[in-house]
C-alpha positions as CSV (number, residue, x, y, z in Angstrom):
1,M,-123.9,-67.6,-120.9
2,K,-120.8,-65.5,-120.6
3,R,-118.0,-66.7,-118.4
4,A,-118.1,-63.6,-116.2
5,T,-121.8,-63.9,-115.7
6,R,-121.4,-67.6,-114.8
7,R,-118.8,-66.7,-112.1
8,K,-121.1,-64.1,-110.6
9,L,-124.0,-66.5,-110.5
10,L,-121.8,-69.1,-108.8
11,F,-120.7,-66.5,-106.3
12,L,-124.3,-65.5,-105.5
13,A,-125.2,-69.2,-105.2
14,G,-122.3,-69.8,-102.8
15,F,-123.1,-66.7,-100.8
16,T,-126.7,-67.6,-100.5
17,A,-125.9,-71.2,-99.5
18,W,-123.7,-70.1,-96.7
19,L,-126.3,-67.6,-95.4
20,I,-128.9,-70.4,-95.4
21,T,-126.4,-72.7,-93.7
22,L,-125.8,-70.1,-91.0
23,W,-129.5,-69.6,-90.5
24,V,-130.3,-73.3,-90.2
25,L,-127.3,-74.3,-88.1
26,W,-127.0,-71.1,-86.1
27,W,-127.7,-72.8,-82.7
28,S,-125.9,-76.0,-83.6
29,P,-122.4,-77.2,-82.5
30,V,-121.2,-76.7,-86.1
31,I,-121.4,-72.9,-85.9
32,Y,-120.5,-72.7,-82.2
33,P,-116.7,-72.5,-82.7
34,L,-117.1,-69.7,-85.3
35,K,-119.2,-67.7,-82.8
36,L,-116.6,-68.1,-80.1
37,F,-114.0,-66.9,-82.6
38,V,-116.1,-63.8,-83.1
39,V,-116.2,-63.3,-79.3
40,L,-112.4,-63.5,-79.2
41,L,-112.3,-60.9,-82.1
42,H,-114.6,-58.6,-80.1
43,E,-112.3,-58.8,-77.1
44,A,-109.2,-58.4,-79.3
45,G,-110.8,-55.2,-80.6
46,H,-111.0,-53.8,-77.1
47,A,-107.4,-54.9,-76.3
48,A,-106.0,-53.3,-79.5
49,A,-107.8,-50.0,-78.9
50,A,-106.7,-49.9,-75.2
51,V,-103.0,-50.6,-76.1
52,A,-103.1,-48.1,-79.0
53,T,-104.3,-45.3,-76.7
54,G,-101.9,-45.9,-73.8
55,G,-103.8,-48.6,-71.8
56,V,-102.8,-52.1,-70.8
57,V,-104.4,-55.5,-71.2
58,Q,-104.5,-57.4,-68.0
59,R,-106.5,-60.5,-69.2
60,I,-109.2,-61.7,-71.5
61,V,-111.9,-64.2,-70.6
62,V,-114.0,-66.2,-73.1
63,T,-116.9,-68.3,-71.6
64,P,-118.9,-71.3,-72.9
65,D,-122.1,-69.2,-73.2
66,Q,-120.4,-67.0,-75.9
67,G,-119.6,-64.3,-73.4
68,G,-116.3,-62.4,-73.1
69,V,-114.6,-59.8,-71.1
70,C,-111.4,-57.8,-71.7
71,Y,-109.8,-56.2,-68.6
72,C,-107.9,-53.3,-70.1
73,P,-107.6,-50.3,-67.8
74,G,-106.2,-47.0,-69.0
75,G,-106.2,-45.6,-72.5
76,N,-109.1,-43.8,-74.2
77,A,-112.3,-45.2,-72.7
78,F,-114.5,-44.0,-75.7
79,L,-112.3,-45.7,-78.3
80,T,-111.8,-48.8,-76.2
81,L,-115.5,-49.3,-75.6
82,S,-116.3,-48.6,-79.3
83,A,-113.7,-51.1,-80.5
84,G,-115.6,-54.3,-79.5
85,Y,-118.5,-54.6,-81.9
86,L,-116.8,-52.4,-84.5
87,G,-113.5,-54.3,-84.1
88,S,-115.1,-57.7,-84.8
89,L,-116.9,-56.1,-87.8
90,L,-113.6,-54.7,-89.1
91,F,-111.7,-58.0,-88.5
92,G,-114.5,-59.9,-90.3
93,A,-114.2,-57.4,-93.3
94,I,-110.5,-57.9,-93.4
95,I,-110.8,-61.7,-93.4
96,L,-113.3,-61.5,-96.2
97,L,-110.9,-59.4,-98.3
98,L,-108.0,-61.8,-97.5
99,A,-110.1,-64.7,-98.8
100,R,-110.1,-63.2,-102.3
101,T,-106.5,-61.9,-102.6
102,R,-103.6,-63.6,-104.3
103,R,-101.0,-61.8,-102.2
104,P,-100.9,-62.8,-99.5
105,P,-102.3,-66.2,-100.6
106,P,-105.3,-67.5,-98.6
107,R,-103.0,-70.3,-97.1
108,D,-100.8,-67.7,-95.5
109,S,-103.7,-65.7,-94.2
110,S,-105.2,-68.8,-92.6
111,T,-101.9,-69.6,-91.0
112,L,-101.5,-66.0,-89.8
113,I,-104.9,-66.1,-88.2
114,G,-104.0,-69.3,-86.4
115,V,-100.7,-67.9,-85.1
116,A,-102.4,-64.7,-84.0
117,V,-105.1,-66.6,-82.1
118,L,-102.4,-68.8,-80.4
119,A,-100.4,-65.7,-79.5
120,L,-103.4,-63.8,-78.2
121,T,-104.4,-66.8,-76.1
122,A,-100.9,-67.3,-74.7
123,L,-100.4,-63.7,-73.8
124,Y,-103.8,-62.6,-72.5
125,V,-106.5,-65.3,-72.2
126,R,-106.6,-66.4,-68.5
127,N,-109.6,-68.8,-68.0
128,T,-109.5,-72.5,-68.7
129,F,-112.2,-72.6,-71.3
130,G,-110.8,-69.6,-73.2
131,I,-107.3,-71.1,-73.2
132,L,-108.6,-74.5,-74.4
133,F,-110.6,-72.9,-77.2
134,G,-107.9,-70.6,-78.3
135,A,-105.3,-73.4,-78.4
136,L,-107.5,-75.8,-80.4
137,F,-108.8,-73.1,-82.8
138,G,-105.4,-71.6,-83.4
139,A,-103.8,-75.0,-83.9
140,G,-106.6,-76.1,-86.2
141,M,-106.1,-73.0,-88.5
142,V,-102.3,-73.7,-88.6
143,A,-102.9,-77.3,-89.4
144,L,-105.0,-76.3,-92.4
145,R,-101.8,-75.1,-94.2
146,A,-101.5,-78.4,-96.1
147,A,-105.0,-78.0,-97.6
148,G,-105.6,-76.6,-101.1
149,R,-106.4,-73.0,-102.0
150,S,-110.2,-73.7,-102.3
151,V,-110.3,-75.0,-98.7
152,H,-108.6,-71.8,-97.4
153,V,-110.9,-69.6,-99.4
154,A,-113.9,-71.4,-98.0
155,V,-112.7,-71.2,-94.4
156,L,-111.7,-67.6,-94.6
157,T,-115.0,-66.7,-96.2
158,A,-116.9,-68.6,-93.5
159,L,-115.0,-66.8,-90.8
160,G,-115.4,-63.4,-92.4
161,L,-119.1,-63.7,-93.1
162,T,-119.8,-65.2,-89.6
163,S,-117.9,-62.4,-88.0
164,C,-119.8,-59.7,-89.8
165,L,-123.2,-61.3,-89.3
166,Y,-122.7,-62.3,-85.7
167,A,-121.4,-58.8,-84.8
168,L,-124.6,-57.2,-86.2
169,L,-126.8,-59.8,-84.5
170,D,-124.9,-59.3,-81.2
171,I,-125.5,-55.5,-81.4
172,K,-129.2,-56.0,-82.0
173,S,-129.5,-58.5,-79.1
174,D,-127.3,-56.7,-76.5
175,V,-128.1,-53.1,-77.4
176,L,-131.4,-52.7,-79.2
177,D,-133.4,-55.7,-77.6
178,R,-131.9,-55.3,-74.1
179,P,-130.7,-51.7,-73.7
180,H,-130.5,-52.1,-69.9
181,L,-127.8,-54.8,-70.3
182,E,-124.3,-53.8,-69.1
183,S,-123.0,-53.8,-72.6
184,D,-120.3,-51.6,-74.3
185,A,-123.1,-49.3,-75.6
186,H,-124.5,-49.0,-72.1
187,M,-121.2,-48.0,-70.7
188,L,-120.7,-45.5,-73.6
189,A,-124.1,-44.0,-72.8
190,E,-123.0,-43.4,-69.3
191,L,-119.7,-41.9,-70.5
192,T,-121.2,-39.7,-73.2
193,G,-124.8,-39.1,-72.2
194,I,-126.0,-40.4,-75.6
195,P,-128.6,-43.2,-75.2
196,T,-127.6,-46.8,-75.5
197,V,-130.1,-47.4,-78.3
198,L,-128.6,-44.6,-80.4
199,W,-125.2,-46.2,-80.2
200,G,-126.8,-49.5,-81.3
201,V,-128.5,-47.9,-84.3
202,L,-125.2,-46.1,-85.3
203,W,-123.2,-49.3,-85.1
204,I,-125.7,-51.4,-87.0
205,G,-126.0,-48.7,-89.7
206,L,-122.2,-48.5,-90.0
207,G,-121.8,-52.3,-90.0
208,S,-124.6,-52.8,-92.6
209,L,-122.9,-50.2,-94.9
210,V,-119.5,-51.9,-94.6
211,S,-121.1,-55.3,-95.2
212,W,-123.0,-54.1,-98.3
213,R,-119.9,-52.5,-99.8
214,L,-117.9,-55.7,-99.2
215,F,-120.6,-57.7,-100.9
216,R,-120.7,-55.4,-103.9
217,R,-116.9,-55.5,-104.2
218,A,-116.8,-59.3,-104.0
219,L,-119.6,-59.6,-106.5
220,A,-117.8,-57.2,-108.9
221,E,-114.6,-59.2,-108.6
222,A,-116.2,-62.6,-108.9
């Protein structure tokens, strides 16, 4: 068997193993911190879009039931509302790409994520649970710096895959399964007149396309 073929098979095996692990342990405490991290990414997406379009971020709340709210008045409402689900998808894609780059090395990427979580928490998170989670998660990512490259690659891959998968599942749950829920898509529907479900279909389609392209790129580079 050629070396390149062996690497691709190993990549597929690892990818499949992680998806199975996510499926089996989805409701377990093992995956819980990763899901909360995606919630924080979701709210960070809102915050970034608000600031970029002239708004302000008053506070972010992350709750134990995997809920989150970003209070960010001003700015462009359309872009700010769209940047939650799509933002967590984008961040997940970036993390996946960082897991496979040599520059910056994965160790630096893990540290940067930890520092970013700590900074976001200190600046904007204003509820006790959210502050505790952000501080522990951020510090844990920084503390990983002493680990080897393979550990950082595994952690970044896990964060990126979970971010992409959870964002897609969240859109399905909040938008398609419960279109009456006061979600980002519901508020966009009120703003634009375009039905909530259509926003959900659009976001899932876009997210699936991005995820597929990332998978193909990773497989080609394996």
